[in-house]
N, C-alpha and C positions, 0 to 999 in steps of 0.2 A: 630525529625530533621525538620528544616524549609526548605522546598523544593520549588523552583520555576520551573514550567513547562511552556515553551514558544512555542506557535504556533499561527499563525495569526488567525485561527479559530479552535474552539474545539467543537465538537458535536458528536452525536451518529452515524452519517453516514460518508461516505468517508473512506479514508485509514488512513493517518497520523492523521487526525482530530479525528477519532474514537480511534486510538491507544492512543493518549494523554488522551482522556476522560476516557478510561478504566484504564489506568495506574494511573491517579489521583484518581479514585474511589478506586482502590486496595490499594494504598499507604495511603489514608485517613482511610480506614478500619483498617489498621495496626497501626494507631495512629500517623502518621506523620502530621505535620502542612503544608498542601499543598496549594500552591498558583498558579493560572493559570494567565499568562500574555498573553492576546490575544485581537484581534479586537472585536471578538464576541464569546460568549459562551451562547447559548440560554437556556441551562439547566445545572445546576450544577450537577456534577457526584455524589456528596456526600454533605450532609448538612454542614459539617465542612470545605469544600473547599472554599477558598477566590478567587474571580475573580477580577483582575485588568484590566480594559478596556483601551486599547490603541487606541487613535484617530489617524487615518491615513489621511494624506493630500496628494493632488496631483491628477490631472486628468488622468495621464498616469501610466501604470503598473509599470515601473521602478521607478517612483517617489514614488509610494505606497510602494514598496519593501524597498527603502531607508528610507522612513518615518517610517515604522514599525520597522526597524532595529534600528533607532535612538531613537525612543520613548520607545521601549522595553528596551533598554540599560539604559535609565533614570530610569525606574521602577526598574531595577535590582540594580542600584547604591544606591537607597534609601531604598531598601527592607531589607537589613541585612540578607540575606539568607545563610544557611549553604552550600547548593548546588544549582547551577543553571543549569538546564538541558534543552537544546534548541533543538527543532525539526524544527527550521527555521534557516536561515543563519544569526545569530546574534553574533557579536564579543564578547559581554560581557557575556560569559557563561563559565561554568566549563566543561560541557560535551556537545558535539555536536553529535546528532544522525543523521547519514547520511541516513535517511530513503528514500530519493528520489535519492539516488545514487550519482554519480559524474556527474555534469552538462556537463563538458568537454567531458566525455565519451558519454553522450546522444547526443550531437551535432555531434560527429563523427559517431555514429550509424545511426542517422536520415538522414544524408547526403547520405547514401547508398540507401535510399528508396524514394528519391525525386529528382526532376530535379536539375541540378547543380546551376542554377540561383536562385532557391528557397533556396538552402543551403547557398549561399553567402549572400542573403538578411537576412536570419535568423541570421547569425553570426554578421551582422551589426546592428541588432536590439539592442537598448540601454538596454532593459530588460536582454538579454542574457549576454551582457558585464558586467552589474552590478552583475548578479549572479556569473559569472566567477571570478570577482574580490573579492567578498565576500568569495566565496569558497576557493580561493587561500590563503587568509589571515587566514581563519579558520583552514585549514588543512595544511598550510605551516609553522606552528610553531609560528605564530603571534597571534593565537586566543585561541581556547579551550585547556584545559589541557588534555582532553581525546576526541578522536573521535571514535565512535562505528559504526559498520556496522550491517545490519540486515540479511546478508547472507554471505557465504564464497566468493561468486563471488564479492559482494560489497566490502568486505575487500581487496581482491586482487586488485581491481581497484584503491582503495584509495592508497594502497602501491605503485602501479605502477605509478600513476600520481603525487603523492606528496612525495614519499620516506619515509613515516611513517613506522616504524618497527612494532609497536604494535597497531593493530586495532582489538580489540576484537569483536566477533560476538555475539549479543544478539538478538535471533530470536523473532519475534512477537508472541503474545499469542492469543488464541481464547477461548471464553466462550463456553464450551461444553454443557451447559444446554440451552443456547440461540440458538446455531447452532447444530441441531440434525437431524437425519433422519425423514422423514415424518411418521406419524402414522394415523391410521384410514382412513378417507376420505379426509385428508388434501390436498393430491396431486390433487384430482379431484376438490376440492373447489377452489384452486388457478387457475387451468386451466379454470374453468368456469368464474372466474373474468377477466382473460386475453383474453378470447375468443379463447382459444386453445382447440381443440377437446380432449376429455378424453383419447382416444385411440392413440393419436399421439405420436411420438418419439420426446420429447421436449429437444432441445439443448439450454443451457443457457450461455449467455455472460454477465458479470458484469464488468463495468469499465468506468470511465469518461476519456475523451481525446481519442476519437476513433482512431485517426491516430497512436498515440503512442502505443495504446493497440492492434493494428492490426486487427480492425474490418473488414476492407476491405478484408483481406485474408480469414477471417472466412465466410463472405458472398459468396465469390467465391468458397470456399470448400463446403459450404452448397448447392450451385447450382449443385454440382456434385452428390449429394446423391439421392438415389431412395428409393421407398417404400420397406420395408422389412417385410415380414409376415403380409402384410396388414396395416402396421404402416407407416403413412406419416411423414417425418421429418418436424418439425416446429422449428423456431429460435426465441428465446426470448432475447431481447437486453435491458439491464438496464444500466443507467448511463447518464451523460451529454455529449452532443456533437452535431455536425451538422447532425441532423437526416434526413433533407431533402436530403443532398448529398448521404447518404447511402441508403435511400429509393429509390432514383433514380437509384442507382447501382443495388439494388434488382429488380427494375422494368425492367431494361435493361437485366437482366439475367432470367427474367420470374418467379421469386420466391416471389414477393412482397406480394402475397396473403397468404403466410405462414411465414411472418416475423412480429413480434410484438415489437414495441418500447414502453417501459413503463417508460422511464425517471427515476426519483428517487422517484416516488410516492408510489411504492410498497416496503415495507420493504424487504431487501435482504433475511432475514431468510425465509420468505414465498416463495420467488422465488426459492431458493434452493430446498425447499420441493415439488415444482411443476415440477421439471425438472428430466430428465433421465440421462443427462450427462452435465458436465461443461467443457467449452473449453476456454482457455486463450492464444490467439496467440500473445501475446505482443512482440513488437520489443525491448523494454527495460523496465525492472522492477526489481529493486533489490530484492524484495520479493513479496509483494502484499498480503494484508489481505485476499483478495478474495480467494486466494489459500487455506489458512487454513480453511476459512469458508466453502468452498465447500467440502473439505476433511472431516471436522467435520460433515457435513450434510449427509455423507455416499454416496456421488456421485462418480461414476467413473470420473476421470479428465484427460483431455488432455492438457498438458502444453507446452508452448514454451520453448526452451532451455535457453532463456534469462529471465526467471522468476525464483525467488527463490524457487517456488514450485517444480521445476524440480530437485533440489538438495536434497530434503527430501523424495521423493518417490522412490520406487524400480520400474524401468521401466518394464512394463508388468505385475506387480503384484499389487501394490497399486496405480498405475497411469500409464499414457502413456506420453512419451516425444517426441515431434516433433524434426526432425533434423533442420528444418528451418520454421519459421512462414509463409514465402512466398511460401513454397511448398504446394500449395493447394491440389494437388493430394494426397500427403502423409497425410495431415490433414483429408481429406475425408476418407482415408483408416482407420485411427485410430478411427474416429467417428463410422465407420461401425462396428469395433470390439466391440464397446460399445452397439451396437444394439443387440448383443447376450445377452439375458436376464440372462442366467446362469453365464456367465463370468462377466457381469456388476455387478451382485449381489456380487460375490466374491471380485471384485475389490473395490466395495463400502464399504464392511465390512473391508477390509484391509486399505482403506483410513481413515476410522474412527479411527482405531488403530494408524495410523501415527499421526493424529491430537491430539490424547490423550497425546502425548509427548510434545506438544507445548501449554501449558495452560497459562492463564493470570497470574496465581500464579507463575509458573516457570519463566516467564518473569520478574515479580516483584522481585523474589528472586535474580536473577542475577543483576538486576538494583540496588537493595538495597546494595548488596555487593560492587558494583562500587561506590555508594554514600559514603559508609563508608570509602573506600580508599581515595577518593577525599577530604572528610571532614577532615580526619586525616592528609593528606598532607598539606592542608591549615592551619590547627591548628599548625603543626610543623613550618611552615613558619612564621606564626604570632608570635609564641613564640620566634623564632630566631630573628625576627626583634625587638621585645620588649627587648630582652636581649642585642642586639647590641646598642639599643638606651639608655639603662640604664648604659652601660659600661662607665667608666670615660675616 
């Protein structure tokens, strides 16, 4: 099957970017003719994958979004693909994966956590208006043949906002060999590299877009923690964002000496192996690859109720779920639970078992089934059109 996968950037890091990279690799391994349509793809996921580079024009973000949507559509029109699967808001696709959720929902959610004047300015931003319009056409019956979600919560949001009846859920997958518990002295080695004491209780946050992913609330919760059994809490922050703003916050709370910002320089696989607990206090995230990666790495996890990770763990057994990411007192209490080594070990083992249900192979199986349905539907339509044209 000749398949086009669309995303503005495709690479090993990130969330959606990594998902497309891994899906392309798995589909190519299964013998499909896979094509990636993107602005950049620094490393092909498989030797047989073809990369079609899209040149984007425009100095402003909203112009770049429109330019990519337009140029990607041109590549689709001339490609002769059996199935076009887009992870970006592109109208010329058969399947749209709503991996970033519903933009309208995010604007509504974000307004609760910012000053009203900032919320108004955000809605007036041309970028958000463009995204809302593209989204409305894609999921309003004028775009994709199929819209898929990556969590039950995401599926419900799409049905509520756009009235779609059938929004199948295809969960992300994780490579269980790549993301695994630490072995030997890996934990100590990673901590040495980061400048974190070997005996510390290391709390890990992974996520770009610090406002949306709730880093502010994690830093406030972190400041409430105290030493337990001689283990001082340390916070490791990975991802892209305004580190100066959040370091100032840590300084004002008197904890900056125990916070490490490592950007995206350290592979996430190593970070998970150097941590004692993973905390994801996001304000809005349909699922988040980081949730599966942390679970697969055998870490006890504390999830926001607004992350997809919260719907796949059993609260108190294979993970802990906050009532609200903004409740820093509760977040601190849940982190303290994970400072109990025996309970953390049990929770980490259960977390690994949860992740084993969400493999890259399982994701590809479901995706292939959807491809076959869409390809068959298109074939029937083309046959019907040919018959109609041949009729006297």
